[in-house]
Backbone as CSV, one residue per row, in Angstrom:
resi,resn,N_x,N_y,N_z,CA_x,CA_y,CA_z,C_x,C_y,C_z
1,MET,-8.184,8.521,32.492,-9.205,7.796,31.568,-8.931,8.888,30.168
2,ILE,-8.918,10.147,30.206,-8.597,10.993,29.072,-7.265,10.410,28.407
3,LEU,-6.316,10.081,29.203,-5.132,9.786,28.841,-5.029,8.692,27.507
4,PHE,-5.702,7.745,28.237,-6.085,6.536,27.576,-6.723,6.650,26.301
5,GLU,-7.722,7.380,26.586,-8.463,7.659,25.207,-7.640,8.417,24.064
6,THR,-6.566,9.353,24.602,-5.716,10.075,23.621,-4.669,8.915,23.044
7,LEU,-4.252,8.075,23.971,-3.521,7.126,23.347,-4.029,6.131,22.481
8,PHE,-5.419,5.911,22.544,-6.152,4.911,21.584,-6.252,5.807,20.230
9,LEU,-6.714,7.100,20.304,-6.591,7.694,19.227,-5.522,8.000,18.261
10,ILE,-4.487,8.159,19.000,-3.113,8.391,18.425,-2.750,6.736,17.753
11,PHE,-3.087,5.832,18.392,-2.671,4.530,18.063,-3.776,4.051,16.798
12,SER,-4.823,4.485,16.936,-5.782,4.171,15.656,-5.489,4.886,14.408
13,GLU,-5.073,5.991,14.718,-4.673,7.064,13.589,-3.124,6.392,12.707
14,LEU,-2.428,5.836,13.759,-1.202,4.993,13.342,-1.649,3.986,12.492
15,ILE,-2.378,3.125,12.972,-2.841,1.983,12.457,-3.276,2.237,10.962
16,SER,-4.466,3.245,10.902,-5.008,3.669,9.796,-4.179,4.204,8.714
17,ASP,-2.908,4.829,9.240,-1.754,5.342,8.203,-1.135,4.192,7.673
18,PHE,-0.997,3.115,8.412,-0.038,2.148,8.208,-0.791,1.169,7.161
19,PHE,-1.996,1.156,7.278,-2.870,0.416,6.488,-3.017,1.134,5.060
20,ASN,-3.237,2.354,5.017,-3.049,3.015,3.771,-1.679,3.023,3.195
21,PHE,-0.810,3.056,3.690,0.725,2.877,3.185,0.845,1.470,2.679
22,SER,0.246,0.581,3.305,0.235,-0.885,2.818,-0.501,-0.810,1.456
23,LYS,-1.538,-0.340,1.440,-2.417,-0.296,0.255,-1.752,0.223,-0.976
24,ILE,-1.224,1.537,-0.590,-0.589,2.230,-1.627,0.646,1.537,-2.143
25,SER,1.373,0.784,-1.408,2.667,0.084,-1.767,2.104,-1.299,-2.552
26,LEU,1.075,-1.610,-2.228,0.608,-2.927,-2.877,0.205,-2.493,-4.313
27,ASN,-0.677,-1.439,-4.264,-0.989,-0.971,-5.725,0.168,-0.609,-6.592
28,LEU,1.348,-0.099,-5.923,2.466,0.113,-6.664,3.080,-1.068,-7.212
29,ASP,3.124,-2.098,-6.289,3.681,-3.393,-6.716,2.956,-4.003,-7.773
30,LEU,1.605,-3.929,-7.934,0.746,-4.572,-8.842,0.940,-3.606,-10.200
31,MET,1.251,-2.455,-10.160,1.310,-1.460,-11.469,2.508,-1.793,-11.980
32,ILE,3.801,-2.028,-11.156,4.927,-2.546,-11.572,5.057,-3.721,-12.492
33,GLN,4.187,-4.717,-11.679,4.144,-6.097,-12.336,3.280,-6.006,-13.578
34,ALA,2.310,-5.114,-13.591,1.710,-5.082,-14.902,2.453,-4.557,-15.928
35,LYS,3.262,-3.471,-15.491,4.549,-2.929,-16.575,5.159,-3.945,-17.003
36,HIS,5.862,-4.598,-16.054,6.739,-5.826,-16.647,5.890,-6.788,-17.557
37,GLN,4.746,-7.148,-17.145,3.962,-7.949,-17.856,3.811,-7.541,-19.573
38,ASP,3.491,-6.210,-19.666,3.171,-5.774,-20.806,4.620,-5.707,-21.572
39,ASN,5.868,-5.602,-21.121,7.083,-5.490,-21.608,7.396,-7.038,-22.145
40,LEU,6.968,-7.846,-21.052,7.399,-9.106,-21.699,6.280,-9.697,-22.735
41,LEU,5.190,-9.366,-22.753,4.364,-9.682,-23.898,4.799,-9.238,-25.092
42,PHE,5.451,-7.888,-24.965,5.842,-6.987,-26.074,7.042,-7.774,-26.588
43,ILE,7.842,-8.265,-25.909,9.103,-9.021,-26.275,8.703,-10.260,-26.981
44,LEU,7.694,-10.980,-26.410,7.307,-12.348,-26.877,6.784,-12.006,-28.475
45,ALA,5.977,-10.903,-28.439,5.326,-10.545,-29.927,5.954,-10.531,-30.811
46,LEU,7.530,-9.851,-30.339,8.391,-9.718,-31.556,8.828,-11.080,-31.802
């Protein structure tokens, strides 16, 4: 029973880490997109 609980804890830690990583990469994607949008607007403004 203790083994199962330990595995469950490790597994949930991995899942939360994965979700945090997904959030970080999603935020990075959004930031990069926003930067490119600014560049496009700047080019169009010229």
